[in-house]
C-alpha positions in Angstrom: 0.0 0.0 0.0 1.1 3.6 -0.6 1.5 6.1 2.3 -1.7 7.9 1.3 -3.7 4.6 1.3 -2.3 3.6 4.7 -3.0 7.1 6.0 -6.6 7.0 4.9 -7.2 3.6 6.5 -5.4 4.7 9.7 -7.8 7.6 10.0 -10.7 5.2 9.7 -9.6 2.4 12.1 -6.8 3.7 14.4 -7.3 6.0 17.4 -5.7 9.4 16.8 -3.3 9.4 19.8 0.0 10.1 18.0 1.4 13.0 16.1 2.9 10.7 13.4 5.5 11.8 11.0 4.3 11.6 7.4 6.2 8.4 6.6 5.1 4.8 6.5 8.1 2.5 7.2 8.3 -0.8 5.4 11.6 -2.5 6.3 15.1 -2.0 7.7 18.6 -3.3 7.7 21.2 -2.2 10.3 20.7 1.5 10.8 18.9 2.0 7.5 15.2 2.1 6.9 13.0 2.2 3.8 9.5 3.5 3.5 6.6 1.9 1.6 7.5 3.9 -1.5 11.2 2.9 -1.5 12.8 6.0 0.0 15.9 5.3 2.1 16.7 6.8 5.5 19.5 6.8 8.0 17.7 6.1 11.2 18.8 8.1 14.3 15.7 7.0 16.3 15.9 3.2 16.6 12.2 3.1 17.5 12.9 5.5 20.4 15.8 3.5 21.6 14.3 0.1 21.2 16.1 -1.4 18.2 19.4 -1.3 20.0 21.3 -3.6 17.7 19.7 -2.5 14.5 17.1 -3.8 12.1 17.2 -7.4 10.9 20.0 -8.3 13.2 20.7 -11.9 12.4 21.6 -12.9 15.9 18.3 -11.6 17.3 16.2 -12.7 14.4 17.5 -16.2 14.6 16.9 -16.4 18.4 13.3 -15.2 17.9 12.8 -17.7 15.0 14.1 -20.6 16.9 12.2 -19.8 20.0 8.9 -19.2 18.2 9.1 -22.6 16.7 9.8 -24.1 20.1 7.6 -22.2 22.6 6.4 -18.6 22.4 4.4 -18.3 25.6 3.6 -20.2 28.7 2.3 -18.7 32.0 4.6 -17.6 34.7 3.3 -20.6 36.8 6.1 -22.5 34.9 9.8 -22.0 34.5 11.4 -21.4 31.2 15.1 -21.4 30.4 15.2 -18.1 28.4 13.7 -16.1 31.3 16.1 -17.6 33.9 19.1 -17.0 31.6 18.2 -13.3 31.0 17.9 -12.7 34.7 21.2 -14.4 35.4 23.0 -12.3 32.8 21.6 -9.0 34.1 22.2 -9.8 37.8 25.8 -11.1 37.1 26.7 -8.1 35.0 25.5 -5.6 37.7 26.2 -7.4 41.0 22.5 -7.1 41.9 20.0 -9.5 43.4 17.0 -10.7 41.4 14.8 -9.6 38.5 11.1 -9.3 37.8 10.1 -9.2 34.1 7.3 -6.9 32.7 6.2 -5.8 29.3 7.3 -2.2 29.1 9.1 0.7 30.8 6.0 2.0 32.4 5.2 -1.4 33.9 8.8 -1.8 35.1 8.5 1.5 36.9 5.1 0.5 38.4 6.8 -2.6 39.7 9.6 -0.5 41.2 7.1 1.8 42.9 5.3 -1.2 44.4 8.5 -2.7 45.6 9.7 0.5 47.3 6.4 1.0 49.1 6.2 -2.7 50.3 9.8 -2.5 51.4 9.0 0.5 53.6 5.7 -1.0 54.8 7.4 -4.3 55.8 9.9 -2.4 57.9 8.0 0.6 59.1 4.3 0.0 58.7 1.8 2.4 57.1 2.5 6.1 56.4 5.8 5.9 54.6 5.0 5.7 50.9 6.0 8.9 49.3 8.5 8.9 46.4 10.6 11.9 45.3 11.1 12.3 41.6 12.7 15.1 39.6 11.3 17.9 37.6 11.6 17.2 33.8 11.6 13.4 34.5 9.5 10.9 32.5 8.5 7.6 34.0 5.6 6.3 31.8 2.0 6.8 30.8 0.0 4.7 33.2 -1.9 6.7 35.8 0.7 6.1 38.5 3.8 6.7 36.3 2.2 9.9 34.8 2.0 11.3 38.4 5.6 10.2 39.0 6.6 12.1 35.9 7.9 15.6 36.8 6.4 17.5 33.8 3.1 19.4 34.2 2.1 18.9 30.6 1.5 15.2 31.2 -0.7 16.0 34.2 -3.9 16.6 32.3 -7.3 15.1 31.7 -7.0 11.9 33.7 -7.7 13.0 37.2 -7.6 11.8 39.9 -4.0 10.6 39.7 -2.3 8.2 42.2 -1.0 10.3 45.1 2.3 9.9 46.9 4.7 11.7 44.6 6.6 15.0 44.9 9.1 16.6 42.5 12.5 18.1 43.3 14.9 20.1 41.2 17.5 18.1 39.4 21.1 18.8 40.6 19.8 20.6 43.7 20.5 18.4 46.7 19.0 21.0 49.1 15.7 20.8 47.3 15.7 17.0 47.4 16.3 17.1 51.1 13.5 19.7 51.5 11.0 17.5 49.6 11.9 14.5 51.7 10.2 13.8 55.1 9.2 11.0 57.4 6.6 9.8 54.8 9.2 9.2 52.1 10.2 5.7 51.1 12.3 6.2 47.9 13.9 8.6 45.4 13.5 7.8 41.7 15.5 9.4 38.9 16.9 9.0 35.4 20.7 9.5 34.9 19.8 11.3 31.6 16.4 12.8 31.4 15.4 11.7 27.9 11.9 13.0 27.3 12.7 16.0 29.4 15.3 17.2 26.9 18.4 14.8 27.1 19.6 16.3 30.4 22.4 14.4 32.1 22.5 14.6 35.9 25.7 15.9 37.6 27.8 13.1 39.1 28.2 14.9 42.4 24.4 15.3 42.7 23.8 11.6 42.0 26.4 10.5 44.5 24.9 12.8 47.1 21.5 11.4 46.6 22.8 7.9 47.1 24.5 8.9 50.4 21.3 10.6 51.5 19.2 7.5 50.7 21.6 5.3 52.7 21.3 7.6 55.7 17.5 7.7 55.6 16.9 4.0 54.5 15.2 5.3 51.3 15.4 3.0 48.3 17.3 4.6 45.4 15.4 3.7 42.1 17.2 4.4 38.9 15.0 4.5 35.8 17.2 3.1 32.9 14.3 2.5 30.5 15.9 4.8 27.9 19.5 4.9 29.1 20.0 1.2 29.7 21.3 -1.7 27.6 24.4 0.1 26.3 22.8 3.3 25.2 25.3 5.6 27.1 28.4 3.4 26.6 28.0 1.2 29.7 25.4 -1.5 30.2 23.6 0.9 32.5 24.2 4.6 32.7 24.4 4.6 36.5 27.6 2.6 36.2 29.3 5.7 35.0 28.2 7.6 38.2 29.9 5.4 40.8 26.8 4.4 42.6 25.0 1.2 43.4 21.2 1.5 43.2 18.6 -0.5 45.2 16.4 -0.9 42.1 17.0 -0.5 38.4 14.3 -0.5 35.8 14.8 -1.2 32.1 12.9 -1.8 28.9 13.3 -0.4 25.3 16.6 -1.7 24.1 16.5 -4.9 26.2 14.5 -6.8 23.6 16.0 -5.3 20.5 12.5 -4.8 19.1 10.2 -7.0 21.1 8.3 -5.7 24.2 10.0 -6.5 27.4 10.7 -4.6 30.6 12.4 -5.5 33.9 12.8 -4.5 37.5 16.2 -5.5 39.0 16.6 -5.3 42.8 19.7 -5.3 44.9 20.2 -8.2 47.3 19.0 -6.0 50.2 15.5 -5.8 48.7 15.4 -8.8 46.3 12.8 -10.7 48.4 10.3 -7.8 49.0 7.9 -8.9 46.2 6.5 -12.2 47.3 4.0 -14.7 45.6 0.7 -12.9 45.0 2.1 -9.3 45.5 3.0 -8.7 41.9 2.5 -10.5 38.6 1.9 -10.2 34.8 0.6 -12.4 32.1 3.2 -11.6 29.4 6.2 -10.6 31.4 9.3 -12.8 30.7 7.8 -14.8 27.9 10.2 -17.3 26.3 10.0 -15.4 23.0 10.9 -12.0 24.5 13.6 -13.4 26.7 15.2 -15.3 23.8 15.4 -11.9 22.0 16.8 -10.2 25.2 19.5 -12.9 25.6 20.5 -12.4 22.0 20.7 -8.6 22.5 22.7 -9.0 25.7 25.1 -11.4 24.0 26.0 -8.5 21.7 25.8 -5.5 23.9 27.2 -6.9 27.2 30.7 -7.0 25.9 33.4 -4.5 27.0 34.6 -3.9 23.4 31.1 -3.2 22.2 30.3 -0.8 24.9 33.6 1.0 24.4 32.7 1.3 20.7 29.4 2.9 21.6 31.3 5.6 23.6 33.6 6.2 20.6 30.7 6.5 18.2 29.0 8.9 20.5 32.1 11.1 20.7 32.4 10.9 16.9 28.8 11.8 16.3 29.1 14.7 18.7 32.3 15.9 17.1 30.8 15.8 13.6 27.7 17.7 14.8 30.0 20.4 16.3 31.4 20.9 12.8 28.1 22.3 11.7 28.7 25.8 13.0 25.8 27.7 11.4 24.5 29.2 14.6 21.3 27.1 14.6 22.8 24.5 16.9 22.9 26.1 20.4 24.3 23.1 22.4 24.9 19.4 22.2 24.5 17.3 25.3 24.1 13.7 26.4 26.0 10.5 26.9 27.2 7.8 24.4 24.6 7.4 21.6 22.0 9.4 23.4 22.5 13.0 22.3 20.3 16.1 22.3 20.9 18.9 19.8 19.5 22.1 21.3 18.0 24.5 18.7 15.6 27.5 18.9 12.2 26.3 20.0 10.5 28.0 17.1 12.8 26.3 14.6 12.8 22.8 15.9 9.8 21.3 14.1 11.0 22.7 10.7 14.5 21.5 11.2 13.4 18.0 12.2 11.1 17.8 9.2 13.9 19.0 6.9 16.2 16.3 8.2 13.6 13.7 7.3 13.1 15.2 3.9 16.8 14.7 3.3 16.7 11.1 4.5 17.6 11.2 8.2 15.1 10.3 10.8 15.3 12.1 14.1 13.3 12.5 17.3 12.5 15.5 19.5 12.4 16.0 23.3 11.7 18.8 25.7 10.8 22.1 24.1 13.9 22.8 22.0 15.8 19.5 21.5 16.3 17.3 18.5 17.0 13.9 20.1 19.3 11.3 18.5 19.1 7.6 19.6 20.6 5.7 16.7 21.0 1.9 16.8 24.1 1.1 18.8 25.4 -0.8 15.7 25.3 2.3 13.4 28.5 2.5 11.4 30.8 5.5 11.1 30.0 5.7 7.4 26.3 5.9 8.2 27.0 8.7 10.8 28.9 10.6 8.1 26.0 10.2 5.7 23.6 11.6 8.3 26.0 14.5 9.0 26.2 15.4 5.3 22.4 15.6 5.2 22.4 17.7 8.3 24.8 20.1 6.7 22.3 20.7 4.0 19.6 21.4 6.6 21.6 23.5 9.1 
């Protein structure tokens, strides 16, 4: 079908909840995508950080194909090898305790919130359930994770929200302390605020939050839904901050394209969620975990992660060469970069990039967000930059 034919049928059959780009994607290879009419694009979006090892990755595709023929789904009342092996790999790589599998980042964050509140209830009883999150954060689109998100624009229409959240200023330890009281059970934050505008937190601030949590017996929850699975040049971004969280959430890149999320707990709180206190039908299915194991076999290698850092530095350097005045700032970590432009110019610039064959994302009010597949080549980065020169 052509784009126009698909657009007409979408208008008739699909809820209008997305501001879609005027492109219908047909297939991909590596970091390259083609639309239904045959136009080629260098993809700097990877499905908003999901297709971490590129499109049609043979290792991932083979794992999915083999597992689909063997067993796609069985309830969590039974054990499966792919699920156990994914958990083992994650725990071993991070020195953590145990893992609970979900279907998405929002569900992973919901699980972390439940874990933190039960941890506090088990030790201190009722009345200690508040969680501090940061302004400009984004933690999901369920009713609870919307409330946890520190952006007012998401707090519309769906009242009443789940209570028990308060926002503090990022990189402001005094404000974090001021927002914390005897009713607080956890502090939850992203190392790089992705949807908020690709805003990395300061190392000193993150380490101060960890120390504060230890002093008050608050669980430190690190939301790695977007930053995890190699995106910033380490398996998880927190590993570059010199801290050890109590809970880490992940999703997006973990499955390389299939829906999977996870809550990983430290040994100190690995047993908080007990039989009957949390569950999901589709979490940790054999199919999704087979894909996750394949992704981790690629990403969880020191040389691969080092190459992600090098590619991120290379992409940043090439962007800095475009000195037309339209680019105000470049920030981020690894292959998670935000290009700050004038707010009134952002939409037109992003559209022009797509017109010239480069797919990009946006974030915050004035940021063009880049989340290419971690397997993007230097030649593909150069191709994207040449197109950007024509735009900027």
